N, C-alpha and C positions, 0 to 999 in steps of 0.2 A: 435615381438616374437610370435611363435606359441605354445601354451601351450596344445593343444588338446591331445597330447600323454600323458600328465601328469595328465589328469582328469580321475577320476574313476567313471564310471556310476553307479548309484544305483542298488543295487542287484548283482552287478558283484563281483568276487573274484580277490584278487591281489596275484600274485605269483612273488616274487622278481627275480626269475630266468629269467622272461620274460623281465627284464629291463636291459639295457646296461648301467653300470655306467660311460662309457666313451662317452655317446651320448651327443653331443653338438648341436643338431639340433635346440634347442631353443635359442642358443646364437647368438647374432648379429655379433660376430666377436672376436676381441681381448679381452684381460683381462680388458684393460682400458675401452673399450666400454661396457663390461659387468658391470663394477662397475658404470659407468655413468648411464646406463639404470636402474640398481637397485636403484640408488639414486633417479631417476625420479619416479619410482614406489613407493618408500618409501614416497616421497613428496606427491604423489597422495593419498596413503592410509591415510596420515596425514590429508589431506584436507578432505576426505570423513568421517574420524572420527569426524572432527569438524562439519560436516553437520549432522551426526548422533546424536551427542550431542545436536545440535540445535533442531533436531526433537523431541528428548525426553523432552526438555524444552517446545516446543510448544504444547506438549500433555496436559500440565497444562492449557494452553489457550483454547484448545479444550473443556475440562471439564468445565472451567469457562463459556465458551461461551454457553454450554448446560444449565447450572444453570441460567444464565441471560435469556435465552429463557423461561425457567419455571417461573422465577420471573416476566418476562414481563406479563404473564397471571395471576399469583397468586397475584401480587401486583397491579392489575387493571391498567396496562398501565402507571405505574409511569414514567414520562419523563426521570428521571436519569437513570433508568434500560433500557428503550428502546434505549436511546443514547449509553449507555454502550454496549448493545448487538450490535448495528450498528458498533461502534469503535472496538469491539472484532472481529467481522467478517472481517473487513477491515484489522486489524493487522495480522490476521492469513493468509489472502490473500497476504499480502505484504511480510510477512516472507517466505511463500511458494514460491512466485515469486522469491525472492532473492535467495533461495536455488536452484531453477531451473536454474537461471542464472549462479550460481556456477557450477552446474553439467555440463552444456552445454558449459562451458568455455567462456561465452560471453566476448567480447573484454574489456579491461581496457585501460586507458590512464594514464601513469606514470607522476609524476610531476605536478599533477593538484590539488594541495592542495586548492587554492582559489575556484576553481570550486566545489570542494567537500564541502567546507564550505557553499558556495552560495546554492548549492543544498539542504544541510541539513537545512538551514534557510527557504528556500521555502517549504520544506517538513513540517516543523513545523507549518508555517502559513497556509498551506493548510489543515493540520490536525485539526486546530482550526476552519477553515471554514467548514469542514465536521461536526465538533461538533455542530457548529451554525445551520448548515442545519438540522441535526437530531433534535435539540432543537426546531427549527421552526416547523418541522413536528409534533413532539410529542406533542407540546403545540397548535396544530391546528392554527398556526400563519400565514401559507402561504397566506391566503386570507385576512389578515389584510390590505393589500394594494392591490388595484386591477387596479392601473394605474402605468405608467412608463414614465419618470423617477421620476416624483413626486409620493407622496403617499397621498391618500385621497385629491388630489388636492392642496397639500401643499409640500414645501421642507422639513419642519420639523413640522409634526403634533403633537398633544398632545401625550406623551409617558409616561410610567411608568417603569423606569429602576429598581426601588426598588423591585418590585414584579416580574419582567421579568425573573430574573435569581436566584430565590430561588430554590436551588437544592433539598432540602428535606422538605417536608410539612407534614410529619408523615404518619402513616399507615391508611388503611381503606377508603381512598378517591378514588373514581372512576374517573379516568382521561379521560374517553371516551368522545370525543368532547371538551375536555379541560375545566379548571376551571378558567382561567384567564380572566380578563376584556379586553375590546378593547385596551386601552392605553398600557397595558403590552404586549399584542400580537403585537401591532404596534412596540414597542420598540424592540422586538425580530426580527421581520421581518427587520426592518431598520438596525439592527446590522448585520444580515446576508448579507443584500444588500450591505452596505458600506464597510464591511470587504471583500466582493468580489472584490470590486474596488482595495483594497490594495493587495490582492492576485494576481489579474490580472496584476497590475502594476509590482509587483515583478517577476512574471513568464515572462513577456515580457522581462524584464531586464535580467533575467536568460538565456532566449532563445537567445538574442543578444550576450550575453557574451559567451555562448557556441559556437555559429556560428563563433565567432572570434578566440577562442583558441583551439577548439576541432578538431580532425581529422574527417574523413568521417563518422565513426561510431557515434561519439558524435553529429555531425550535424543532422544525421537521427533521433536521439532521440529528439533533439531540435524541428525539423520540426513536429515530431509526437505530442510533447507537444503543439505547436502552434495550430495544427489542432483540438486537443481535447479541448483546452481552448476556441477556437472560437465556437465550437458546444455547449460547456457548457454554455457559455454566452448567446447564442441564445435560449437554452432550458430554461434558467432561466427567461428571458424576456417572452418567450412564456407561461410559467407557470403563470406569473402574469397577463398578458393581456388576456390568454384564460380561466382564471378561474380554473387553476390547472387540465388540462385534465389527465386522468389516465395514458395514454400512455407516454405523455410528462414527467410527473412526475417520472415514472419508468425509462425512458431514462436518466432523469437528475441524478438519483441515480447511474445508470450503468456507465455513462460517468465520474462521480465523481471518481468511483473506478478505471477506466482505467487512469484517469488523475493521481491518487495516485501511480499507478503501474509505470506510465511512469516517474514520478520524482524519484521513487525508482530505477528504471533502470539507470537514470542519475547519481544518487548518487553512485550506485555500480560501474558504468563505471569509475567514477572519484576516486574510493577508491582502493588503492594499495592493492594487495594480501597480506595476513598475512605471515610473516616469520615463518617457522616451523623449530624447532631445533631438 
């Protein structure tokens, strides 16, 4: 439809005498076709309203993210706040990406309930891995192990799980360079490393399942996930063996975000559109 004639430019005046009430230039054809097109437009408006509502809810996350950024400084790099700041930013990125896929009408695959559940499970375990990565970084545990695949020359060195995951240690503690002993940092590092093996295994299984049941769009997403996963594993190992080079560490964070968005893309692809009444 061409609605250019119906638009009123800012600052212009409208005189109804200039409008022909019998004008049907914006109509696609018959009455039935008009009604069908109106229904399509109503559905689209409904979808955009949902996105607008999601945007308003995401505004709360943006405010919270700003507060977490402030608390990161005022609470002296408290690990829980630092990790919350990381997860908040990635959550906003994931929601924004989902909305963009909706607006761009990215393809979906109907009848893919099992794929949707599988992708949802992988998204949860990946989110936990990102938490562990943030916890490793904020507690300065990345260099607790400087060899691979062993740690400190052992498969299971001395660890302190009890102190490794204490989320809150009170106020007034300066966490710059960390406050944990070597056994606690080693425990954090190994949890991040071994959970990475779990995540990688589940992701490979998801990729293989997607390649088996999905169409061409889904297969492209699966290959993208495989490529990012391969790069991420290489970066993780390079961080350990190279003594945490700054560029490699930054790329490790960036690829983690891209990996998250790729799984979100697969989840959205396997999720049927909402029925609007």
